[in-house]
C-alpha positions in Angstrom: 48.7 165.5 89.1 49.3 162.0 90.5 47.4 160.3 93.3 50.4 160.7 95.6 50.3 164.2 95.3 46.8 164.4 95.9 47.1 162.5 98.7 49.7 164.5 100.3 47.5 167.5 99.9 44.7 165.7 101.4 46.6 165.0 105.0 47.9 168.7 104.6 44.4 169.9 104.7 43.0 167.5 107.3 45.5 168.4 109.8 44.3 171.9 110.0 40.9 171.0 109.4 39.7 170.9 113.1 39.6 174.5 113.7 36.4 174.5 111.7 34.8 172.4 114.9 34.9 169.4 113.0 36.1 166.0 115.1 36.4 163.8 112.1 37.5 165.0 108.7 37.5 162.7 105.5 39.7 163.5 102.4 39.0 161.8 99.2 41.4 161.9 96.1 41.5 160.2 92.8 44.0 157.8 91.6 44.3 158.5 87.5 45.5 156.6 84.8 45.3 158.3 81.4 41.9 159.7 81.7 39.9 157.4 83.9 39.9 157.1 87.7 40.9 153.9 88.5 41.0 153.9 92.4 40.7 156.5 95.3 42.7 157.6 98.1 41.5 158.3 101.3 42.5 160.1 104.3 41.0 160.4 107.7 41.8 162.4 110.5 40.0 162.1 114.1 41.2 161.9 117.7 42.2 158.6 119.2 40.4 157.3 122.3 41.2 158.6 125.6 42.7 155.3 126.9 45.4 155.1 124.0 43.7 152.5 122.4 41.2 152.9 119.5 39.3 150.0 117.8 38.8 150.2 114.1 36.2 148.8 112.3 36.4 147.7 108.4 33.9 147.3 105.5 32.4 143.9 106.1 29.0 143.1 105.8 26.6 145.3 103.7 23.9 145.2 101.1 24.1 141.5 100.5 28.1 141.5 100.5 30.5 140.3 103.0 34.4 140.9 103.5 34.2 144.2 102.0 37.5 145.1 103.6 39.3 142.8 101.0 39.0 145.8 98.7 40.9 147.9 100.6 44.7 148.6 100.3 47.7 150.2 101.8 46.1 150.8 105.1 48.7 153.0 107.2 48.4 155.2 110.2 50.3 158.6 111.3 50.2 159.2 115.2 49.9 155.5 116.2 50.7 152.0 115.6 48.3 149.5 113.8 47.5 145.9 114.6 45.3 143.4 113.8 42.1 143.4 115.8 39.8 140.8 117.2 38.4 139.7 113.8 39.6 140.3 109.8 37.2 143.4 110.0 39.1 145.2 112.7 42.3 146.9 113.4 43.6 148.1 116.7 45.5 151.4 117.0 47.7 152.2 119.8 48.5 155.8 120.3 49.3 158.6 123.0 45.8 159.2 125.0 43.6 161.4 122.9 46.1 161.8 120.0 45.2 163.5 116.7 45.3 160.5 114.0 45.6 160.4 110.3 44.5 156.9 108.7 45.1 156.7 105.2 44.2 153.7 102.6 43.4 152.9 99.1 40.7 151.3 97.0 42.5 150.1 93.9 40.4 149.3 90.8 42.2 145.5 90.9 41.2 145.3 94.8 40.2 141.6 95.7 36.8 142.8 97.0 34.2 140.2 98.5 34.8 136.4 96.7 32.9 135.1 93.8 31.1 138.3 92.7 27.9 139.3 93.6 26.8 137.6 97.1 23.0 136.8 97.0 20.5 138.7 95.1 19.8 142.2 94.3 22.5 144.9 93.2 26.0 144.8 93.0 26.8 147.8 95.5 30.7 147.5 95.2 32.9 150.0 94.1 32.8 150.4 90.3 35.6 151.8 88.3 34.8 151.7 84.8 36.6 153.5 81.6 34.0 156.4 81.6 32.8 156.6 85.2 33.5 155.6 88.7 30.7 154.9 91.6 31.5 154.1 95.3 29.3 153.9 98.2 30.4 155.1 101.7 29.7 151.7 103.5 32.2 149.7 101.2 35.0 152.2 101.8 34.9 154.1 104.8 37.0 152.8 108.3 35.3 153.6 111.1 36.4 154.4 114.8 34.4 152.6 117.1 34.7 155.1 119.9 33.4 158.1 118.1 29.5 158.6 118.2 27.5 158.3 114.7 26.1 161.9 115.6 29.8 163.4 115.9 30.1 166.4 113.5 32.2 165.7 110.4 33.6 167.0 107.3 34.7 166.1 103.7 37.2 167.4 101.3 36.9 166.3 97.6 38.8 169.5 96.1 41.5 166.9 94.7 38.6 165.7 91.9 38.3 169.7 91.0 42.2 170.0 90.9 42.4 167.1 88.6 39.7 168.2 86.2 37.4 165.1 87.2 33.6 165.9 87.4 32.2 164.3 90.7 28.7 164.5 92.5 28.3 163.5 96.2 26.3 164.1 99.2 29.6 164.7 101.3 29.7 168.3 99.2 27.7 169.9 101.7 27.9 171.0 105.5 26.3 169.4 108.6 27.9 166.2 108.4 28.4 163.6 111.0 30.1 160.5 111.3 27.2 158.7 110.4 26.8 160.2 107.1 30.2 159.7 106.1 29.6 156.0 105.8 25.8 156.4 104.2 27.2 158.6 101.3 27.7 158.0 97.5 30.7 159.6 95.3 30.0 159.6 91.4 32.1 160.5 88.9 33.6 161.0 85.5 32.0 161.4 82.2 28.6 161.8 84.0 25.6 164.1 83.2 24.3 165.9 86.1 20.6 167.6 86.1 19.8 170.5 88.5 16.2 170.5 89.1 16.6 173.7 91.2 16.4 174.3 95.0 19.5 172.0 95.7 18.2 169.0 93.8 20.4 167.2 91.4 19.9 164.0 89.5 23.6 162.5 88.2 23.3 159.5 85.6 25.5 157.9 82.9 24.6 155.7 80.1 21.4 155.8 77.9 17.8 154.8 78.5 15.5 153.9 75.6 12.6 155.5 76.9 13.2 158.2 79.5 14.9 161.5 78.3 16.8 163.4 80.8 14.1 166.0 80.7 11.7 163.4 81.8 14.1 162.6 84.8 14.2 166.4 85.3 10.8 167.0 85.6 9.7 163.9 87.5 12.5 164.4 90.1 11.7 168.1 90.7 8.0 167.1 91.4 8.9 164.1 93.7 11.2 166.5 95.7 8.8 169.5 96.0 6.0 167.0 97.2 8.2 165.3 99.6 9.3 168.4 101.0 5.8 169.9 101.6 4.5 166.7 103.1 7.5 166.8 105.9 7.1 170.7 106.3 10.9 171.2 105.4 12.8 173.7 103.3 14.7 173.3 100.2 17.4 170.7 101.4 19.8 169.0 99.1 18.7 165.8 97.4 21.1 163.7 95.0 20.0 161.0 93.1 22.7 158.8 90.9 21.8 156.5 88.6 24.1 154.0 86.8 22.8 151.8 83.8 23.3 148.2 84.0 23.0 146.0 81.0 22.0 142.6 82.1 20.9 141.4 78.3 18.8 141.9 75.9 15.5 140.8 77.5 16.5 141.9 81.3 14.2 144.4 82.9 15.4 145.4 86.0 15.3 148.2 88.6 16.6 148.6 92.0 18.3 151.2 94.4 19.4 152.1 98.0 19.0 155.2 100.1 21.9 156.7 101.4 21.2 159.7 103.9 20.4 162.3 101.5 21.8 160.5 98.7 19.9 157.9 96.6 21.5 155.2 94.7 19.5 153.6 91.4 20.5 150.8 89.3 18.5 150.2 86.1 18.5 148.5 83.1 18.4 150.4 79.4 14.9 149.5 79.1 13.2 151.0 81.9 10.0 152.8 81.6 9.6 156.0 83.7 6.2 154.4 85.2 8.2 151.6 86.5 10.9 154.2 87.7 8.9 156.9 89.4 7.9 154.8 92.6 11.5 153.6 92.9 13.0 156.8 92.7 10.3 158.1 95.1 10.9 155.5 97.5 14.7 156.1 97.3 14.3 160.0 98.0 11.8 159.3 101.0 14.5 157.9 102.8 15.8 161.1 103.4 13.1 161.2 106.3 12.5 157.9 106.8 14.2 156.5 109.0 16.9 159.4 108.5 14.8 162.1 110.3 12.3 160.3 112.6 14.9 158.3 114.6 18.0 155.8 114.6 18.0 152.4 113.5 19.4 149.7 115.8 23.1 150.0 116.3 23.1 146.2 115.8 21.1 143.9 113.6 19.4 146.9 112.1 17.4 144.5 109.7 14.8 143.8 112.9 13.5 147.3 112.2 13.3 147.2 108.3 9.5 147.1 108.8 9.8 150.7 109.7 12.4 151.8 107.5 11.3 150.3 104.4 7.5 149.6 104.8 6.8 153.2 106.2 8.8 154.7 103.4 6.6 152.6 100.8 3.5 153.9 102.5 4.4 157.7 102.8 5.9 157.4 99.1 2.6 156.3 97.8 0.6 158.5 99.7 3.0 161.6 98.1 2.6 160.0 94.7 -1.4 160.4 94.8 -1.1 163.7 96.7 1.2 165.1 93.6 -1.1 163.7 90.9 1.6 161.3 89.8 -0.7 158.3 90.8 -4.0 157.9 90.5 -6.4 155.8 93.2 -6.1 153.0 90.5 -2.2 153.0 90.4 -2.3 153.1 94.1 -4.9 150.2 94.6 -2.5 148.4 92.0 0.4 149.2 94.2 -1.3 148.5 97.5 -2.8 144.9 96.5 0.6 143.8 95.2 2.2 144.2 98.3 -0.8 142.6 100.1 -0.8 139.5 98.0 2.8 139.2 98.3 2.3 139.5 102.1 -0.8 137.3 102.5 0.7 134.4 100.6 4.1 134.6 101.6 5.4 131.5 103.5 7.3 133.9 106.1 4.8 136.4 106.9 4.6 135.2 110.8 8.4 135.1 111.0 9.4 136.9 114.1 11.8 140.0 114.0 14.8 138.1 114.6 14.0 135.4 112.1 13.1 137.7 109.4 16.4 139.6 110.1 18.6 136.5 109.9 17.0 135.5 106.6 17.1 139.0 105.0 20.0 138.7 102.8 20.0 135.2 102.1 16.2 134.7 100.7 14.1 137.0 98.6 11.0 135.9 100.6 12.6 137.3 103.8 13.7 140.4 101.9 10.2 141.3 100.6 8.8 141.0 103.9 9.4 144.1 105.7 8.5 146.2 102.7 5.1 144.7 102.6 4.5 144.0 106.2 5.7 147.4 107.3 3.5 149.1 104.5 0.6 147.6 105.9 1.3 148.1 109.6 1.5 151.8 108.6 -1.8 151.5 106.8 -3.1 149.9 109.8 -1.7 152.6 112.5 -3.2 155.4 110.2 -6.6 153.9 110.4 -6.2 153.3 114.1 -5.1 157.0 115.0 -7.7 158.3 113.1 -10.3 156.4 114.9 -8.7 157.0 118.3 -8.6 160.8 117.6 -12.3 161.1 116.1 -10.5 161.9 112.7 -8.5 165.0 114.5 -5.0 162.9 113.5 -3.6 160.3 111.6 -0.3 158.8 110.6 1.0 161.9 109.3 1.1 164.0 112.4 2.7 161.1 114.0 5.7 161.1 111.7 5.8 164.9 111.7 5.9 164.6 115.6 8.7 162.0 115.4 10.6 163.9 113.5 10.4 166.7 115.6 11.4 164.6 118.5 14.4 163.2 116.4 15.7 166.6 115.7 15.7 167.1 119.8 17.0 163.9 120.6 19.0 162.5 117.6 20.3 159.1 119.2 16.7 158.1 120.0 15.6 155.1 118.3 13.1 155.2 115.6 10.7 152.5 117.5 10.9 154.3 120.6 9.8 157.5 119.2 7.0 155.9 117.3 5.7 154.8 120.7 6.2 157.9 122.2 4.4 159.9 119.4 1.4 157.7 119.3 1.1 157.9 123.4 1.5 161.8 123.0 -0.8 162.2 119.9 -3.3 159.5 120.2 -3.3 158.7 123.8 -2.5 155.0 122.6 0.0 152.9 124.3 0.7 150.9 121.2 4.2 149.3 122.1 2.9 145.9 123.0 0.2 145.7 119.7 3.1 146.8 117.3 5.6 144.4 119.0 3.1 141.5 118.7 3.1 142.3 115.0 6.7 142.8 114.6 8.8 140.9 117.2 6.4 138.0 117.4 5.3 138.0 113.9 1.7 138.4 114.2 -0.7 139.1 110.9 -1.4 142.5 110.3 -5.3 143.2 110.6 -6.8 145.3 108.0 -10.4 146.7 108.6 -12.8 146.5 105.8 -13.0 150.2 105.7 -9.5 150.9 105.6 -9.6 153.1 102.6 -13.3 154.1 102.4 -14.9 155.6 100.3 -12.7 154.1 97.7 -13.7 150.5 98.2 -13.4 147.7 100.9 -10.3 145.4 102.0 -12.0 141.9 101.7 -10.6 138.5 100.9 -10.9 136.9 97.2 -10.3 133.5 96.3 -7.0 133.0 94.3 -4.9 130.6 92.9 -1.3 131.1 94.4 1.8 131.8 92.5 3.9 128.8 92.4 6.5 127.7 89.8 6.9 124.2 90.3 10.7 124.5 91.0 13.1 126.1 93.4 13.9 129.1 91.7 16.8 130.3 93.8 18.3 127.1 94.0 18.2 126.8 90.0 20.0 130.2 89.8 22.6 129.3 92.1 23.1 125.7 90.4 24.0 127.9 87.0 20.3 127.4 85.8 20.0 123.5 86.3 16.6 122.7 87.2 16.3 121.9 91.1 13.3 121.3 93.1 11.0 119.8 91.1 8.5 117.7 92.7 6.4 114.8 91.5 2.8 115.2 91.3 2.9 118.9 90.5 1.7 121.1 87.5 5.6 121.3 86.3 6.3 117.9 86.9 3.2 116.7 84.8 4.5 119.0 81.8 7.7 117.3 81.9 10.1 119.3 83.8 12.8 117.4 85.6 15.6 118.0 88.0 19.1 118.3 85.9 17.6 119.8 83.1 19.0 123.3 82.0 16.8 126.0 81.5 17.5 128.5 78.8 14.3 130.8 78.7 12.0 131.6 81.6 9.8 134.9 81.8 7.7 136.5 84.9 6.7 139.8 86.2 5.3 140.9 89.1 1.7 140.9 87.8 2.3 136.9 87.6 2.4 136.6 91.3 -0.9 138.3 91.8 -2.7 136.4 89.0 -0.7 133.5 87.6 -1.3 132.6 84.0 0.3 129.8 81.8 4.2 130.0 81.4 6.6 128.2 78.9 10.1 127.4 79.9 12.6 126.4 77.4 14.8 124.0 78.5 18.0 121.9 77.1 17.2 118.1 77.1 19.9 115.7 75.1 21.2 118.7 73.5 17.8 119.6 72.0 15.4 122.8 73.1 12.2 121.6 74.4 9.2 123.8 75.2 7.4 123.2 78.6 4.2 124.7 79.4 2.4 124.9 82.6 0.3 126.7 85.0 2.6 127.8 87.8 0.3 128.0 90.8 -1.5 125.9 93.4 -4.6 123.7 92.2 -6.6 125.1 95.2 -7.5 128.7 95.6 -6.6 130.6 99.1 -8.3 133.8 100.2 -6.5 136.8 99.8 -7.1 139.9 101.1 -7.5 142.9 98.5 -8.7 146.6 98.0 -11.5 146.3 95.7 -12.3 149.6 94.4 -15.9 150.5 94.0 -17.9 150.4 90.7 -19.3 153.8 91.1 -15.7 155.1 92.2 -15.9 158.5 93.6 -12.8 159.7 92.3 -12.3 162.9 94.2 -13.3 161.5 97.5 -10.9 158.6 97.1 -8.0 160.5 95.9 -8.5 163.0 98.8 -8.6 159.8 101.3 -5.6 157.9 99.7 -3.6 161.2 99.5 -4.4 162.0 103.2 -5.8 165.5 102.5 -8.7 164.9 104.8 -10.1 162.8 107.5 
């Protein structure tokens, strides 16, 4: 069946779909060349604005990319007339007041997409059409009618894939969708393996991992899903995790991902190990609740609230990993100290929310800040709530209260629900205190007994990681060394601007405890090895959770897991 026939069937289906009570209906059909999906066809049916003019927002900036609309093609409308909007990322549709509109478009494999490949660091989230699989995130494909609220009931039809004999998984396959969920979605298909972990949990992947079997994934995924559902006191709602294996070279070791409603997309190198992958998988799965079920993010510039959406996700994830037995107290302390070290030594730790949001997609230090700072804010709030309620409540109770409030008021902002839950549950008007840390960029306070009886949080004199050259500028310059300053350790070792670096290895552990590193550089056509300690010359006090020598193992586990106060 050709893409043209599939698209026609989609439009016919959508035209009669409103009888099901859905205001917006989205049909997706494959474009097939040989046995491969080489593109997708889309049809969106919705009511036009009552004033006869509908503004449409095309995919633009998301996931560090810009001008994502360049990947869309053949945009047409039935029931109205399309015209350019106020920017290249907008279109204007004129029609009869409230008319039924069907919008169609395509994403061909040969679409232009954002210029110059991946923009910025992180994963490449643009549509992928490989010979044996395809992968698309809704944010990169969905055209949004601006006048329709995000909570509006919506539906999706993917039956064209089954008709073409193509395996596909998506979080669009179930009911209860909204307009927001259409864009916060993932579509993954082709020659993929689907692991059913039970109770609506699915894990879909392609490629081969050297150290992790499909059974390893199934067991870990199933336990994480059950632990998180128990924490949030919810039923067996659907989970979908998709995993793409991305080979970035023989020495590359990488993992990253993004949460998408009740789907979670991971990108890993073939040499990934399960102990590294577990917290990332659990973090992405936790996004099903944080912030999805505890309140909305800001409509504009949502990065100002990433301290909540990402930081609180880390805090609840780590708590659950200890609670379910997948982490020991030592595992927790290692993760906590890594994050605390990154925060205390960050040159941007006191950035305001506006500054942090502006730099989020441009610089790694700004990108890391909300994860680290938000986790510490959650740890501080947990301690404060327990103190203010004499141990009767903690942050778990506040989050459950936010979940209940968000179900009753789906358009409420998560931060407003947090303030309200703290006031109701702990009798604490915390808005000014929290905004001093977030909006104004204050330093997060941590009491010494934050995690007693596990140990104490106290400053330790530490050498601070400092490469001695500008890593980001060097990468952007094609690995031609940039940013070496006279008098630094790197300069004394012989590193100079303009050299080409051919080998450099670092891990997250290096950031906490720097050790000597060797860089191989090309100098006058020869490879030269240069060794130095990438660290400051003086120590700086950095806070750490120092576990007690005579650690009360079970009492500590109970404390970190939040099983008693």
